PDB file of N, CA, C and O in Angstrom:
ATOM      1  N   MET A   1       0.829  -1.193   0.000  1.00  0.00           N
ATOM      2  CA  MET A   1       0.000   0.000   0.000  1.00  0.00           C
ATOM      3  C   MET A   1       0.867   1.248   0.000  1.00  0.00           C
ATOM      4  O   MET A   1       0.521   2.252  -0.621  1.00  0.00           O
ATOM      5  N   ARG A   2       2.015   1.180   0.711  1.00  0.00           N
ATOM      6  CA  ARG A   2       2.888   2.362   0.763  1.00  0.00           C
ATOM      7  C   ARG A   2       3.448   2.699  -0.610  1.00  0.00           C
ATOM      8  O   ARG A   2       3.546   3.869  -0.980  1.00  0.00           O
ATOM      9  N   SER A   3       3.819   1.658  -1.371  1.00  0.00           N
ATOM     10  CA  SER A   3       4.376   1.919  -2.697  1.00  0.00           C
ATOM     11  C   SER A   3       3.320   2.554  -3.598  1.00  0.00           C
ATOM     12  O   SER A   3       3.641   3.393  -4.440  1.00  0.00           O
ATOM     13  N   PHE A   4       2.073   2.157  -3.422  1.00  0.00           N
ATOM     14  CA  PHE A   4       0.992   2.733  -4.204  1.00  0.00           C
ATOM     15  C   PHE A   4       0.812   4.206  -3.848  1.00  0.00           C
ATOM     16  O   PHE A   4       0.652   5.051  -4.730  1.00  0.00           O
ATOM     17  N   VAL A   5       0.838   4.507  -2.553  1.00  0.00           N
ATOM     18  CA  VAL A   5       0.691   5.904  -2.111  1.00  0.00           C
ATOM     19  C   VAL A   5       1.868   6.735  -2.598  1.00  0.00           C
ATOM     20  O   VAL A   5       1.689   7.865  -3.054  1.00  0.00           O
ATOM     21  N   SER A   6       3.072   6.177  -2.503  1.00  0.00           N
ATOM     22  CA  SER A   6       4.237   6.935  -2.960  1.00  0.00           C
ATOM     23  C   SER A   6       4.202   7.147  -4.469  1.00  0.00           C
ATOM     24  O   SER A   6       4.627   8.195  -4.956  1.00  0.00           O
ATOM     25  N   SER A   7       3.696   6.156  -5.218  1.00  0.00           N
ATOM     26  CA  SER A   7       3.595   6.335  -6.665  1.00  0.00           C
ATOM     27  C   SER A   7       2.554   7.397  -7.005  1.00  0.00           C
ATOM     28  O   SER A   7       2.717   8.145  -7.969  1.00  0.00           O
ATOM     29  N   LEU A   8       1.481   7.462  -6.213  1.00  0.00           N
ATOM     30  CA  LEU A   8       0.491   8.521  -6.429  1.00  0.00           C
ATOM     31  C   LEU A   8       1.073   9.891  -6.135  1.00  0.00           C
ATOM     32  O   LEU A   8       0.792  10.857  -6.844  1.00  0.00           O
ATOM     33  N   ARG A   9       1.886   9.974  -5.087  1.00  0.00           N
ATOM     34  CA  ARG A   9       2.529  11.258  -4.764  1.00  0.00           C
ATOM     35  C   ARG A   9       3.465  11.688  -5.880  1.00  0.00           C
ATOM     36  O   ARG A   9       3.487  12.855  -6.269  1.00  0.00           O
ATOM     37  N   ALA A  10       4.245  10.731  -6.396  1.00  0.00           N
ATOM     38  CA  ALA A  10       5.161  11.054  -7.486  1.00  0.00           C
ATOM     39  C   ALA A  10       4.379  11.478  -8.722  1.00  0.00           C
ATOM     40  O   ALA A  10       4.765  12.413  -9.424  1.00  0.00           O
ATOM     41  N   LEU A  11       3.289  10.789  -8.977  1.00  0.00           N
ATOM     42  CA  LEU A  11       2.439  11.139 -10.104  1.00  0.00           C
ATOM     43  C   LEU A  11       1.873  12.542  -9.917  1.00  0.00           C
ATOM     44  O   LEU A  11       1.850  13.347 -10.848  1.00  0.00           O
ATOM     45  N   ARG A  12       1.419  12.816  -8.704  1.00  0.00           N
ATOM     46  CA  ARG A  12       0.837  14.124  -8.416  1.00  0.00           C
ATOM     47  C   ARG A  12       1.880  15.222  -8.574  1.00  0.00           C
ATOM     48  O   ARG A  12       1.604  16.256  -9.182  1.00  0.00           O
ATOM     49  N   ASN A  13       3.072  15.007  -8.035  1.00  0.00           N
ATOM     50  CA  ASN A  13       4.111  16.039  -8.081  1.00  0.00           C
ATOM     51  C   ASN A  13       4.577  16.312  -9.509  1.00  0.00           C
ATOM     52  O   ASN A  13       4.772  17.467  -9.887  1.00  0.00           O
ATOM     53  N   GLY A  14       4.754  15.264 -10.298  1.00  0.00           N
ATOM     54  CA  GLY A  14       5.257  15.469 -11.647  1.00  0.00           C
ATOM     55  C   GLY A  14       4.173  15.808 -12.649  1.00  0.00           C
ATOM     56  O   GLY A  14       4.372  16.653 -13.522  1.00  0.00           O
ATOM     57  N   PHE A  15       3.044  15.164 -12.530  1.00  0.00           N
ATOM     58  CA  PHE A  15       2.011  15.263 -13.548  1.00  0.00           C
ATOM     59  C   PHE A  15       1.126  16.484 -13.349  1.00  0.00           C
ATOM     60  O   PHE A  15       0.756  17.149 -14.316  1.00  0.00           O
ATOM     61  N   TYR A  16       0.785  16.780 -12.100  1.00  0.00           N
ATOM     62  CA  TYR A  16      -0.134  17.891 -11.841  1.00  0.00           C
ATOM     63  C   TYR A  16       0.464  19.235 -12.225  1.00  0.00           C
ATOM     64  O   TYR A  16      -0.254  20.137 -12.657  1.00  0.00           O
ATOM     65  N   LYS A  17       1.761  19.369 -12.073  1.00  0.00           N
ATOM     66  CA  LYS A  17       2.394  20.647 -12.380  1.00  0.00           C
ATOM     67  C   LYS A  17       2.300  20.966 -13.868  1.00  0.00           C
ATOM     68  O   LYS A  17       2.237  22.134 -14.252  1.00  0.00           O
ATOM     69  N   LYS A  18       2.291  19.931 -14.704  1.00  0.00           N
ATOM     70  CA  LYS A  18       2.265  20.138 -16.139  1.00  0.00           C
ATOM     71  C   LYS A  18       0.856  20.369 -16.682  1.00  0.00           C
ATOM     72  O   LYS A  18       0.688  20.907 -17.776  1.00  0.00           O
ATOM     73  N   VAL A  19      -0.147  19.964 -15.919  1.00  0.00           N
ATOM     74  CA  VAL A  19      -1.524  20.049 -16.400  1.00  0.00           C
ATOM     75  C   VAL A  19      -2.176  21.299 -15.804  1.00  0.00           C
ATOM     76  O   VAL A  19      -2.085  21.536 -14.599  1.00  0.00           O
ATOM     77  N   ASP A  20      -2.810  22.069 -16.622  1.00  0.00           N
ATOM     78  CA  ASP A  20      -3.463  23.280 -16.116  1.00  0.00           C
ATOM     79  C   ASP A  20      -4.921  22.999 -15.763  1.00  0.00           C
ATOM     80  O   ASP A  20      -5.369  21.856 -15.850  1.00  0.00           O
ATOM     81  N   GLN A  21      -5.650  24.012 -15.373  1.00  0.00           N
ATOM     82  CA  GLN A  21      -7.034  23.859 -14.919  1.00  0.00           C
ATOM     83  C   GLN A  21      -7.961  23.352 -16.034  1.00  0.00           C
ATOM     84  O   GLN A  21      -8.986  22.732 -15.752  1.00  0.00           O
ATOM     85  N   HIS A  22      -7.612  23.609 -17.260  1.00  0.00           N
ATOM     86  CA  HIS A  22      -8.458  23.195 -18.371  1.00  0.00           C
ATOM     87  C   HIS A  22      -8.592  21.670 -18.446  1.00  0.00           C
ATOM     88  O   HIS A  22      -9.628  21.156 -18.867  1.00  0.00           O
ATOM     89  N   PHE A  23      -7.557  20.959 -18.044  1.00  0.00           N
ATOM     90  CA  PHE A  23      -7.564  19.506 -18.113  1.00  0.00           C
ATOM     91  C   PHE A  23      -7.813  18.859 -16.759  1.00  0.00           C
ATOM     92  O   PHE A  23      -7.396  17.723 -16.533  1.00  0.00           O
ATOM     93  N   ALA A  24      -8.481  19.558 -15.865  1.00  0.00           N
ATOM     94  CA  ALA A  24      -8.715  19.035 -14.516  1.00  0.00           C
ATOM     95  C   ALA A  24      -9.586  17.775 -14.543  1.00  0.00           C
ATOM     96  O   ALA A  24      -9.350  16.840 -13.778  1.00  0.00           O
ATOM     97  N   ILE A  25     -10.584  17.750 -15.416  1.00  0.00           N
ATOM     98  CA  ILE A  25     -11.469  16.592 -15.492  1.00  0.00           C
ATOM     99  C   ILE A  25     -10.703  15.370 -15.985  1.00  0.00           C
ATOM    100  O   ILE A  25     -10.873  14.269 -15.461  1.00  0.00           O
ATOM    101  N   GLN A  26      -9.861  15.568 -16.993  1.00  0.00           N
ATOM    102  CA  GLN A  26      -9.065  14.458 -17.492  1.00  0.00           C
ATOM    103  C   GLN A  26      -8.083  13.965 -16.435  1.00  0.00           C
ATOM    104  O   GLN A  26      -7.811  12.768 -16.343  1.00  0.00           O
ATOM    105  N   LYS A  27      -7.554  14.887 -15.641  1.00  0.00           N
ATOM    106  CA  LYS A  27      -6.633  14.526 -14.577  1.00  0.00           C
ATOM    107  C   LYS A  27      -7.333  13.625 -13.560  1.00  0.00           C
ATOM    108  O   LYS A  27      -6.767  12.627 -13.115  1.00  0.00           O
ATOM    109  N   ASN A  28      -8.564  13.981 -13.195  1.00  0.00           N
ATOM    110  CA  ASN A  28      -9.317  13.156 -12.248  1.00  0.00           C
ATOM    111  C   ASN A  28      -9.638  11.793 -12.851  1.00  0.00           C
ATOM    112  O   ASN A  28      -9.634  10.782 -12.148  1.00  0.00           O
ATOM    113  N   ALA A  29      -9.914  11.764 -14.153  1.00  0.00           N
ATOM    114  CA  ALA A  29     -10.203  10.499 -14.809  1.00  0.00           C
ATOM    115  C   ALA A  29      -8.977   9.594 -14.804  1.00  0.00           C
ATOM    116  O   ALA A  29      -9.096   8.383 -14.620  1.00  0.00           O
ATOM    117  N   VAL A  30      -7.805  10.177 -15.004  1.00  0.00           N
ATOM    118  CA  VAL A  30      -6.565   9.395 -14.992  1.00  0.00           C
ATOM    119  C   VAL A  30      -6.333   8.812 -13.601  1.00  0.00           C
ATOM    120  O   VAL A  30      -5.961   7.647 -13.464  1.00  0.00           O
ATOM    121  N   ILE A  31      -6.552   9.619 -12.583  1.00  0.00           N
ATOM    122  CA  ILE A  31      -6.370   9.141 -11.206  1.00  0.00           C
ATOM    123  C   ILE A  31      -7.368   8.029 -10.915  1.00  0.00           C
ATOM    124  O   ILE A  31      -7.007   7.011 -10.325  1.00  0.00           O
ATOM    125  N   PHE A  32      -8.611   8.213 -11.320  1.00  0.00           N
ATOM    126  CA  PHE A  32      -9.637   7.204 -11.079  1.00  0.00           C
ATOM    127  C   PHE A  32      -9.271   5.896 -11.782  1.00  0.00           C
ATOM    128  O   PHE A  32      -9.437   4.813 -11.220  1.00  0.00           O
ATOM    129  N   ALA A  33      -8.772   6.004 -13.015  1.00  0.00           N
ATOM    130  CA  ALA A  33      -8.382   4.808 -13.768  1.00  0.00           C
ATOM    131  C   ALA A  33      -7.203   4.111 -13.087  1.00  0.00           C
ATOM    132  O   ALA A  33      -7.154   2.883 -13.026  1.00  0.00           O
ATOM    133  N   LEU A  34      -6.258   4.898 -12.578  1.00  0.00           N
ATOM    134  CA  LEU A  34      -5.123   4.300 -11.871  1.00  0.00           C
ATOM    135  C   LEU A  34      -5.580   3.588 -10.603  1.00  0.00           C
ATOM    136  O   LEU A  34      -5.102   2.499 -10.289  1.00  0.00           O
ATOM    137  N   LEU A  35      -6.496   4.200  -9.886  1.00  0.00           N
ATOM    138  CA  LEU A  35      -7.014   3.573  -8.667  1.00  0.00           C
ATOM    139  C   LEU A  35      -7.723   2.264  -8.994  1.00  0.00           C
ATOM    140  O   LEU A  35      -7.546   1.265  -8.297  1.00  0.00           O
ATOM    141  N   LEU A  36      -8.525   2.271 -10.054  1.00  0.00           N
ATOM    142  CA  LEU A  36      -9.223   1.047 -10.444  1.00  0.00           C
ATOM    143  C   LEU A  36      -8.233  -0.044 -10.845  1.00  0.00           C
ATOM    144  O   LEU A  36      -8.382  -1.210 -10.479  1.00  0.00           O
ATOM    145  N   LYS A  37      -7.232   0.360 -11.597  1.00  0.00           N
ATOM    146  CA  LYS A  37      -6.275  -0.613 -12.094  1.00  0.00           C
ATOM    147  C   LYS A  37      -5.433  -1.189 -10.960  1.00  0.00           C
ATOM    148  O   LYS A  37      -5.127  -2.381 -10.959  1.00  0.00           O
ATOM    149  N   LYS A  38      -5.061  -0.361 -10.005  1.00  0.00           N
ATOM    150  CA  LYS A  38      -4.186  -0.809  -8.935  1.00  0.00           C
ATOM    151  C   LYS A  38      -4.906  -1.702  -7.928  1.00  0.00           C
ATOM    152  O   LYS A  38      -4.376  -2.747  -7.550  1.00  0.00           O
ATOM    153  N   SER A  39      -6.107  -1.311  -7.484  1.00  0.00           N
ATOM    154  CA  SER A  39      -6.698  -1.995  -6.336  1.00  0.00           C
ATOM    155  C   SER A  39      -7.776  -3.007  -6.700  1.00  0.00           C
ATOM    156  O   SER A  39      -7.936  -4.001  -5.990  1.00  0.00           O
ATOM    157  N   ALA A  40      -8.512  -2.792  -7.769  1.00  0.00           N
ATOM    158  CA  ALA A  40      -9.678  -3.634  -8.038  1.00  0.00           C
ATOM    159  C   ALA A  40      -9.283  -5.083  -8.316  1.00  0.00           C
ATOM    160  O   ALA A  40      -9.920  -6.005  -7.806  1.00  0.00           O
ATOM    161  N   MET A  41      -8.249  -5.290  -9.112  1.00  0.00           N
ATOM    162  CA  MET A  41      -7.893  -6.658  -9.447  1.00  0.00           C
ATOM    163  C   MET A  41      -7.401  -7.416  -8.225  1.00  0.00           C
ATOM    164  O   MET A  41      -7.767  -8.574  -8.026  1.00  0.00           O
ATOM    165  N   ALA A  42      -6.579  -6.779  -7.409  1.00  0.00           N
ATOM    166  CA  ALA A  42      -6.044  -7.461  -6.234  1.00  0.00           C
ATOM    167  C   ALA A  42      -7.162  -7.819  -5.268  1.00  0.00           C
ATOM    168  O   ALA A  42      -7.156  -8.908  -4.694  1.00  0.00           O
ATOM    169  N   VAL A  43      -8.109  -6.932  -5.081  1.00  0.00           N
ATOM    170  CA  VAL A  43      -9.192  -7.185  -4.140  1.00  0.00           C
ATOM    171  C   VAL A  43     -10.053  -8.335  -4.632  1.00  0.00           C
ATOM    172  O   VAL A  43     -10.432  -9.202  -3.844  1.00  0.00           O
ATOM    173  N   THR A  44     -10.373  -8.358  -5.934  1.00  0.00           N
ATOM    174  CA  THR A  44     -11.213  -9.443  -6.435  1.00  0.00           C
ATOM    175  C   THR A  44     -10.483 -10.768  -6.313  1.00  0.00           C
ATOM    176  O   THR A  44     -11.098 -11.776  -5.966  1.00  0.00           O
ATOM    177  N   ARG A  45      -9.214 -10.791  -6.585  1.00  0.00           N
ATOM    178  CA  ARG A  45      -8.466 -12.041  -6.458  1.00  0.00           C
ATOM    179  C   ARG A  45      -8.466 -12.497  -5.004  1.00  0.00           C
ATOM    180  O   ARG A  45      -8.626 -13.686  -4.731  1.00  0.00           O
ATOM    181  N   LEU A  46      -8.290 -11.572  -4.074  1.00  0.00           N
ATOM    182  CA  LEU A  46      -8.278 -11.956  -2.669  1.00  0.00           C
ATOM    183  C   LEU A  46      -9.644 -12.463  -2.242  1.00  0.00           C
ATOM    184  O   LEU A  46      -9.734 -13.416  -1.468  1.00  0.00           O
ATOM    185  N   LYS A  47     -10.710 -11.842  -2.735  1.00  0.00           N
ATOM    186  CA  LYS A  47     -12.050 -12.300  -2.372  1.00  0.00           C
ATOM    187  C   LYS A  47     -12.276 -13.705  -2.906  1.00  0.00           C
ATOM    188  O   LYS A  47     -12.819 -14.564  -2.211  1.00  0.00           O
ATOM    189  N   ARG A  48     -11.856 -13.935  -4.150  1.00  0.00           N
ATOM    190  CA  ARG A  48     -12.025 -15.251  -4.743  1.00  0.00           C
ATOM    191  C   ARG A  48     -11.227 -16.288  -3.967  1.00  0.00           C
ATOM    192  O   ARG A  48     -11.718 -17.384  -3.697  1.00  0.00           O
ATOM    193  N   LYS A  49      -9.991 -15.937  -3.608  1.00  0.00           N
ATOM    194  CA  LYS A  49      -9.131 -16.854  -2.854  1.00  0.00           C
ATOM    195  C   LYS A  49      -9.744 -17.130  -1.487  1.00  0.00           C
ATOM    196  O   LYS A  49      -9.696 -18.259  -0.999  1.00  0.00           O
ATOM    197  N   ASN A  50     -10.310 -16.117  -0.877  1.00  0.00           N
ATOM    198  CA  ASN A  50     -10.940 -16.270   0.432  1.00  0.00           C
ATOM    199  C   ASN A  50     -12.119 -17.231   0.345  1.00  0.00           C
ATOM    200  O   ASN A  50     -12.292 -18.092   1.208  1.00  0.00           O
ATOM    201  N   ARG A  51     -12.935 -17.080  -0.709  1.00  0.00           N
ATOM    202  CA  ARG A  51     -14.076 -17.992  -0.888  1.00  0.00           C
ATOM    203  C   ARG A  51     -13.603 -19.423  -1.077  1.00  0.00           C
ATOM    204  O   ARG A  51     -14.172 -20.352  -0.503  1.00  0.00           O
ATOM    205  N   LYS A  52     -12.544 -19.605  -1.894  1.00  0.00           N
ATOM    206  CA  LYS A  52     -12.026 -20.943  -2.135  1.00  0.00           C
ATOM    207  C   LYS A  52     -11.470 -21.556  -0.859  1.00  0.00           C
ATOM    208  O   LYS A  52     -11.693 -22.737  -0.594  1.00  0.00           O
ATOM    209  N   ASP A  53     -10.757 -20.777  -0.071  1.00  0.00           N
ATOM    210  CA  ASP A  53     -10.194 -21.280   1.173  1.00  0.00           C
ATOM    211  C   ASP A  53     -11.290 -21.677   2.149  1.00  0.00           C
ATOM    212  O   ASP A  53     -11.188 -22.706   2.817  1.00  0.00           O
ATOM    213  N   LYS A  54     -12.342 -20.862   2.233  1.00  0.00           N
ATOM    214  CA  LYS A  54     -13.444 -21.181   3.145  1.00  0.00           C
ATOM    215  C   LYS A  54     -14.160 -22.450   2.713  1.00  0.00           C
ATOM    216  O   LYS A  54     -14.519 -23.282   3.548  1.00  0.00           O
ATOM    217  N   ALA A  55     -14.369 -22.600   1.402  1.00  0.00           N
ATOM    218  CA  ALA A  55     -15.041 -23.798   0.899  1.00  0.00           C
ATOM    219  C   ALA A  55     -14.191 -25.034   1.158  1.00  0.00           C
ATOM    220  O   ALA A  55     -14.706 -26.082   1.547  1.00  0.00           O
ATOM    221  N   LYS A  56     -12.883 -24.905   0.940  1.00  0.00           N
ATOM    222  CA  LYS A  56     -11.985 -26.028   1.150  1.00  0.00           C
ATOM    223  C   LYS A  56     -11.984 -26.453   2.620  1.00  0.00           C
ATOM    224  O   LYS A  56     -12.033 -27.645   2.924  1.00  0.00           O
ATOM    225  N   SER A  57     -11.929 -25.487   3.522  1.00  0.00           N
ATOM    226  CA  SER A  57     -11.910 -25.817   4.943  1.00  0.00           C
ATOM    227  C   SER A  57     -13.253 -26.368   5.400  1.00  0.00           C
ATOM    228  O   SER A  57     -13.295 -27.207   6.299  1.00  0.00           O
ATOM    229  N   ALA A  58     -14.352 -25.915   4.799  1.00  0.00           N
ATOM    230  CA  ALA A  58     -15.663 -26.446   5.165  1.00  0.00           C
ATOM    231  C   ALA A  58     -15.777 -27.912   4.773  1.00  0.00           C
ATOM    232  O   ALA A  58     -16.310 -28.723   5.531  1.00  0.00           O
ATOM    233  N   VAL A  59     -15.277 -28.251   3.588  1.00  0.00           N
ATOM    234  CA  VAL A  59     -15.295 -29.646   3.153  1.00  0.00           C
ATOM    235  C   VAL A  59     -14.432 -30.493   4.080  1.00  0.00           C
ATOM    236  O   VAL A  59     -14.810 -31.606   4.449  1.00  0.00           O
ATOM    237  N   ARG A  60     -13.288 -29.967   4.448  1.00  0.00           N
ATOM    238  CA  ARG A  60     -12.374 -30.688   5.336  1.00  0.00           C
ATOM    239  C   ARG A  60     -13.013 -30.915   6.698  1.00  0.00           C
ATOM    240  O   ARG A  60     -12.956 -32.021   7.237  1.00  0.00           O
ATOM    241  N   ARG A  61     -13.623 -29.870   7.257  1.00  0.00           N
ATOM    242  CA  ARG A  61     -14.286 -30.011   8.557  1.00  0.00           C
ATOM    243  C   ARG A  61     -15.401 -31.043   8.506  1.00  0.00           C
ATOM    244  O   ARG A  61     -15.546 -31.858   9.417  1.00  0.00           O
ATOM    245  N   GLN A  62     -16.194 -31.002   7.427  1.00  0.00           N
ATOM    246  CA  GLN A  62     -17.312 -31.935   7.293  1.00  0.00           C
ATOM    247  C   GLN A  62     -16.815 -33.372   7.190  1.00  0.00           C
ATOM    248  O   GLN A  62     -17.390 -34.271   7.803  1.00  0.00           O
ATOM    249  N   SER A  63     -15.748 -33.598   6.416  1.00  0.00           N
ATOM    250  CA  SER A  63     -15.227 -34.961   6.277  1.00  0.00           C
ATOM    251  C   SER A  63     -14.651 -35.455   7.605  1.00  0.00           C
ATOM    252  O   SER A  63     -14.811 -36.626   7.949  1.00  0.00           O
ATOM    253  N   LEU A  64     -13.982 -34.571   8.354  1.00  0.00           N
ATOM    254  CA  LEU A  64     -13.469 -34.968   9.659  1.00  0.00           C
ATOM    255  C   LEU A  64     -14.610 -35.277  10.625  1.00  0.00           C
ATOM    256  O   LEU A  64     -14.520 -36.203  11.431  1.00  0.00           O
ATOM    257  N   LYS A  65     -15.667 -34.502  10.535  1.00  0.00           N
ATOM    258  CA  LYS A  65     -16.817 -34.727  11.394  1.00  0.00           C
ATOM    259  C   LYS A  65     -17.445 -36.091  11.097  1.00  0.00           C
ATOM    260  O   LYS A  65     -17.851 -36.807  12.012  1.00  0.00           O
ATOM    261  N   ILE A  66     -17.522 -36.446   9.800  1.00  0.00           N
ATOM    262  CA  ILE A  66     -18.098 -37.732   9.407  1.00  0.00           C
ATOM    263  C   ILE A  66     -17.186 -38.879   9.849  1.00  0.00           C
ATOM    264  O   ILE A  66     -17.665 -39.909  10.322  1.00  0.00           O
ATOM    265  N   GLN A  67     -15.870 -38.697   9.693  1.00  0.00           N
ATOM    266  CA  GLN A  67     -14.922 -39.750  10.068  1.00  0.00           C
ATOM    267  C   GLN A  67     -14.931 -40.018  11.571  1.00  0.00           C
ATOM    268  O   GLN A  67     -14.794 -41.164  12.000  1.00  0.00           O
ATOM    269  N   ASN A  68     -15.092 -38.972  12.365  1.00  0.00           N
ATOM    270  CA  ASN A  68     -15.029 -39.109  13.815  1.00  0.00           C
ATOM    271  C   ASN A  68     -16.378 -39.399  14.453  1.00  0.00           C
ATOM    272  O   ASN A  68     -16.470 -39.523  15.674  1.00  0.00           O
ATOM    273  N   ALA A  69     -17.416 -39.507  13.651  1.00  0.00           N
ATOM    274  CA  ALA A  69     -18.753 -39.729  14.207  1.00  0.00           C
ATOM    275  C   ALA A  69     -18.839 -41.128  14.807  1.00  0.00           C
ATOM    276  O   ALA A  69     -18.357 -42.099  14.223  1.00  0.00           O
ATOM    277  N   LYS A  70     -19.458 -41.214  15.982  1.00  0.00           N
ATOM    278  CA  LYS A  70     -19.673 -42.509  16.629  1.00  0.00           C
ATOM    279  C   LYS A  70     -21.174 -42.732  16.751  1.00  0.00           C
ATOM    280  O   LYS A  70     -21.904 -41.826  17.155  1.00  0.00           O
ATOM    281  N   PRO A  71     -21.636 -43.915  16.410  1.00  0.00           N
ATOM    282  CA  PRO A  71     -23.071 -44.164  16.542  1.00  0.00           C
ATOM    283  C   PRO A  71     -23.487 -44.201  18.015  1.00  0.00           C
ATOM    284  O   PRO A  71     -22.689 -44.535  18.891  1.00  0.00           O
ATOM    285  N   VAL A  72     -24.727 -43.858  18.263  1.00  0.00           N
ATOM    286  CA  VAL A  72     -25.247 -43.881  19.617  1.00  0.00           C
ATOM    287  C   VAL A  72     -25.529 -45.329  19.993  1.00  0.00           C
ATOM    288  O   VAL A  72     -26.254 -46.035  19.292  1.00  0.00           O
ATOM    289  N   ILE A  73     -24.952 -45.758  21.097  1.00  0.00           N
ATOM    290  CA  ILE A  73     -25.138 -47.139  21.541  1.00  0.00           C
ATOM    291  C   ILE A  73     -26.327 -47.174  22.488  1.00  0.00           C
ATOM    292  O   ILE A  73     -26.335 -46.506  23.523  1.00  0.00           O
ATOM    293  N   LYS A  74     -27.333 -47.963  22.118  1.00  0.00           N
ATOM    294  CA  LYS A  74     -28.538 -48.065  22.931  1.00  0.00           C
ATOM    295  C   LYS A  74     -28.591 -49.441  23.582  1.00  0.00           C
ATOM    296  O   LYS A  74     -28.194 -50.439  22.980  1.00  0.00           O
ATOM    297  N   ASN A  75     -29.081 -49.485  24.808  1.00  0.00           N
ATOM    298  CA  ASN A  75     -29.294 -50.763  25.474  1.00  0.00           C
ATOM    299  C   ASN A  75     -30.657 -51.285  25.053  1.00  0.00           C
ATOM    300  O   ASN A  75     -31.688 -50.687  25.364  1.00  0.00           O
ATOM    301  N   VAL A  76     -30.652 -52.403  24.344  1.00  0.00           N
ATOM    302  CA  VAL A  76     -31.889 -52.963  23.826  1.00  0.00           C
ATOM    303  C   VAL A  76     -32.236 -54.210  24.638  1.00  0.00           C
ATOM    304  O   VAL A  76     -31.410 -55.105  24.814  1.00  0.00           O
ATOM    305  N   ASP A  77     -33.444 -54.245  25.116  1.00  0.00           N
ATOM    306  CA  ASP A  77     -33.925 -55.410  25.849  1.00  0.00           C
ATOM    307  C   ASP A  77     -34.467 -56.424  24.841  1.00  0.00           C
ATOM    308  O   ASP A  77     -35.535 -56.231  24.259  1.00  0.00           O
ATOM    309  N   ILE A  78     -33.719 -57.496  24.649  1.00  0.00           N
ATOM    310  CA  ILE A  78     -34.057 -58.483  23.620  1.00  0.00           C
ATOM    311  C   ILE A  78     -35.369 -59.200  23.957  1.00  0.00           C
ATOM    312  O   ILE A  78     -36.185 -59.476  23.077  1.00  0.00           O
ATOM    313  N   GLU A  79     -35.549 -59.487  25.208  1.00  0.00           N
ATOM    314  CA  GLU A  79     -36.754 -60.208  25.619  1.00  0.00           C
ATOM    315  C   GLU A  79     -38.014 -59.389  25.322  1.00  0.00           C
ATOM    316  O   GLU A  79     -39.026 -59.935  24.883  1.00  0.00           O
ATOM    317  N   GLN A  80     -37.946 -58.094  25.562  1.00  0.00           N
ATOM    318  CA  GLN A  80     -39.093 -57.216  25.290  1.00  0.00           C
ATOM    319  C   GLN A  80     -39.401 -57.178  23.796  1.00  0.00           C
ATOM    320  O   GLN A  80     -40.568 -57.183  23.403  1.00  0.00           O
ATOM    321  N   VAL A  81     -38.361 -57.139  22.961  1.00  0.00           N
ATOM    322  CA  VAL A  81     -38.549 -57.123  21.515  1.00  0.00           C
ATOM    323  C   VAL A  81     -39.213 -58.422  21.062  1.00  0.00           C
ATOM    324  O   VAL A  81     -40.106 -58.399  20.215  1.00  0.00           O
ATOM    325  N   LYS A  82     -38.779 -59.565  21.628  1.00  0.00           N
ATOM    326  CA  LYS A  82     -39.387 -60.858  21.278  1.00  0.00           C
ATOM    327  C   LYS A  82     -40.865 -60.881  21.648  1.00  0.00           C
ATOM    328  O   LYS A  82     -41.692 -61.395  20.894  1.00  0.00           O
ATOM    329  N   GLU A  83     -41.195 -60.318  22.818  1.00  0.00           N
ATOM    330  CA  GLU A  83     -42.593 -60.281  23.249  1.00  0.00           C
ATOM    331  C   GLU A  83     -43.434 -59.407  22.309  1.00  0.00           C
ATOM    332  O   GLU A  83     -44.579 -59.744  22.008  1.00  0.00           O
ATOM    333  N   GLU A  84     -42.860 -58.277  21.842  1.00  0.00           N
ATOM    334  CA  GLU A  84     -43.568 -57.404  20.913  1.00  0.00           C
ATOM    335  C   GLU A  84     -43.873 -58.138  19.597  1.00  0.00           C
ATOM    336  O   GLU A  84     -44.967 -58.010  19.047  1.00  0.00           O
ATOM    337  N   PHE A  85     -42.902 -58.899  19.107  1.00  0.00           N
ATOM    338  CA  PHE A  85     -43.122 -59.659  17.868  1.00  0.00           C
ATOM    339  C   PHE A  85     -44.208 -60.723  18.075  1.00  0.00           C
ATOM    340  O   PHE A  85     -45.046 -60.940  17.201  1.00  0.00           O
ATOM    341  N   LYS A  86     -44.185 -61.381  19.237  1.00  0.00           N
ATOM    342  CA  LYS A  86     -45.201 -62.406  19.525  1.00  0.00           C
ATOM    343  C   LYS A  86     -46.593 -61.770  19.609  1.00  0.00           C
ATOM    344  O   LYS A  86     -47.577 -62.355  19.157  1.00  0.00           O
ATOM    345  N   ALA A  87     -46.669 -60.548  20.202  1.00  0.00           N
ATOM    346  CA  ALA A  87     -47.952 -59.859  20.340  1.00  0.00           C
ATOM    347  C   ALA A  87     -48.492 -59.468  18.962  1.00  0.00           C
ATOM    348  O   ALA A  87     -49.691 -59.586  18.710  1.00  0.00           O
ATOM    349  N   LYS A  88     -47.600 -58.996  18.059  1.00  0.00           N
ATOM    350  CA  LYS A  88     -48.024 -58.611  16.702  1.00  0.00           C
ATOM    351  C   LYS A  88     -48.490 -59.838  15.923  1.00  0.00           C
ATOM    352  O   LYS A  88     -49.463 -59.772  15.172  1.00  0.00           O
ATOM    353  N   ALA A  89     -47.787 -60.963  16.106  1.00  0.00           N
ATOM    354  CA  ALA A  89     -48.172 -62.194  15.415  1.00  0.00           C
ATOM    355  C   ALA A  89     -49.514 -62.704  15.922  1.00  0.00           C
ATOM    356  O   ALA A  89     -50.306 -63.244  15.150  1.00  0.00           O
ATOM    357  N   ALA A  90     -49.771 -62.536  17.205  1.00  0.00           N
ATOM    358  CA  ALA A  90     -51.038 -62.986  17.786  1.00  0.00           C
ATOM    359  C   ALA A  90     -52.199 -62.132  17.277  1.00  0.00           C
ATOM    360  O   ALA A  90     -53.301 -62.641  17.076  1.00  0.00           O
ATOM    361  N   LYS A  91     -51.953 -60.825  17.067  1.00  0.00           N
ATOM    362  CA  LYS A  91     -53.006 -59.949  16.556  1.00  0.00           C
ATOM    363  C   LYS A  91     -53.379 -60.314  15.126  1.00  0.00           C
ATOM    364  O   LYS A  91     -54.554 -60.278  14.760  1.00  0.00           O
ATOM    365  N   LYS A  92     -52.387 -60.665  14.319  1.00  0.00           N
ATOM    366  CA  LYS A  92     -52.647 -61.000  12.913  1.00  0.00           C
ATOM    367  C   LYS A  92     -53.383 -62.326  12.797  1.00  0.00           C
ATOM    368  O   LYS A  92     -54.192 -62.504  11.886  1.00  0.00           O
ATOM    369  N   ALA A  93     -53.118 -63.257  13.704  1.00  0.00           N
ATOM    370  CA  ALA A  93     -53.743 -64.600  13.618  1.00  0.00           C
ATOM    371  C   ALA A  93     -55.134 -64.663  14.193  1.00  0.00           C
ATOM    372  O   ALA A  93     -55.760 -65.723  14.181  1.00  0.00           O
TER     373      ALA A  93
END
């Protein structure tokens, strides 16, 4: 960022002195174009990289969560289940 500011200062010191008031609008357009060229591309690339990094880490977290998942162990009373099956069979018959 410092190099960008220093380049703007150098541009201002050298370029502004040569341009008179008649070309003030063009001078502002040149500055605006320089600002767009300098910062817009870097910011978009960083945003894109940030999105990719977040997506990559989300996939990684999800896969780790799936790998480390343990099923819930329930105590099942086998005798009760057998009685339920016998009761259902008796209802059908």
